[in-house]
Residue, then its C-alpha position, 0 to 999 in steps of 0.5 A: m523362814r517358814p510362812l507361819f512365822d512370817f505371818a505371825y509372832f508367837p510369844n511362847w511357841p511351846q505353850t502355843l502347841d500345848e494350848l492346841d493340844d489341850l483344846a483338840q481331841e486327844e492324840t499323840w503328837e510325839y515321835k515314837h522312834t526318833p529322839t528329839r528335843k523339839p516339843k510335840p514335833i508332829l503337832a508343830s509340823y502339822f500346824n506349820y504345813t496346814f498354814k502353808r496349804l491354807l495360804e496357797e488356797n487363800k483361806v487365811v482371813e484377815q480383817e482390819d484388826k484381827a485374823c484367823f484360820n481353821t486349824g483342821l482340828v476339832t474339840d471333843n464335841q466336834e467343833d472346829i478349832f481356829a487360830f486367832f490373831e490380833q494386831n502386833r503393835n511392835n511389828p505392823s507387818q506381822w500379826k500376833f498370836k492370841q489364842f485358839l478358839k472353838e467355832s462357837d466363841y463370840l470372838l469369831r462372830s465377825f468372821n462370816p463365813l468362818p474360814d474353811r479347812a485346808s483341802y489337799f485333793d480333788d479326786p478321792t480315788n487318788l487316796i486308794y491304791d488302784i490295783r489295776l495299775g499293777h505292781p509299782r516300778i521301784d528304783y531300788d538303786h535310789i532307795k539303797n543309796r547310802t548318801e540319801n536313804r540308807n540311814r532311814f533303815p533301822q540300824k541292822y539293815q544299814s550295813m547290809n551289802d546292796h544285793e542282800l538289801q535289794v533281795l529283802l526289799e523286793g520281797a517286802v514290796k511284794l508282800a506290801i502289795k498283797r496286803v493292800m489288795r486285801n485291805y485298801k487302808a494299808a496304803v496310807p495317803q500323804f501330802f508332800w511338798d517338793r522343796n525344789a518345785k515348791v508344790g505339793e503332791l498326793q502320794l501313798l505310803l506302803p508298809l515294808c516289813l523287813s523282819s516280821p510280817l507283823k511290824a513295818d520297818v520303813a514306809l515306801v513312798i508311791n507316786r502315781t502317773e496316769y499309767v503306772y505307780s513308781g517308788e523312788t524313796i522310803l521314809t522312817l515311820d516317824m517321817a511317814y506319820n508326820n506327812a500322813r497326819l497332815l491329811a488325817k489321823p491314819d486309820t491303820e494298824w501299821l502306821q502309829p505315832 
């Protein structure tokens, strides 16, 4: 079970998401390309993984009869928004979600200082593609893999033979690097948890435009080592936005909800 639901009971999960959406600055929290019945899937993912990170950083504050944590979102007036919990009388080992509160709310006065927001990096230079490392080394065989990645491409590319698809990908990667050299914001940072290693890492997302230079079709995931960048997988645009939004709302023309 996800850490958030181990920590607390939510009487009405869809309503919880609606309440957070209503209090926070306006954003689009729905997928643009992927059909789903889940309510506000981007916001749900953001809320869950923000809590996971806060738990790792010991930033979830518990008192005798209440608890709270910083959601990382703000109101229109730039007040931090906190998730507030009370004792769960039906399950003493678990809290019960009560409401979202802005930082000036009187119910938070016993928390001093207020819990800090989640942090995902120590060195801000890792948020930018370092062109001194040159072009990334791409594992095209893995990206084209029909079992793991092929279904992440738009439908018309899924039936291509491997050679045709690789030629297309190689051209798209070269154009993506040129784009980043002109505008560093084209490389979008994301934070990703490796399910096997159970640790998170900072990565970069590059737009791969397969059919038009004006529209990204998929996102290439870039990992950095000390000496080189590597690319081993791709994400759908919804997956990419979902991961990038954990850090911040992407300020880019190619990755939009």
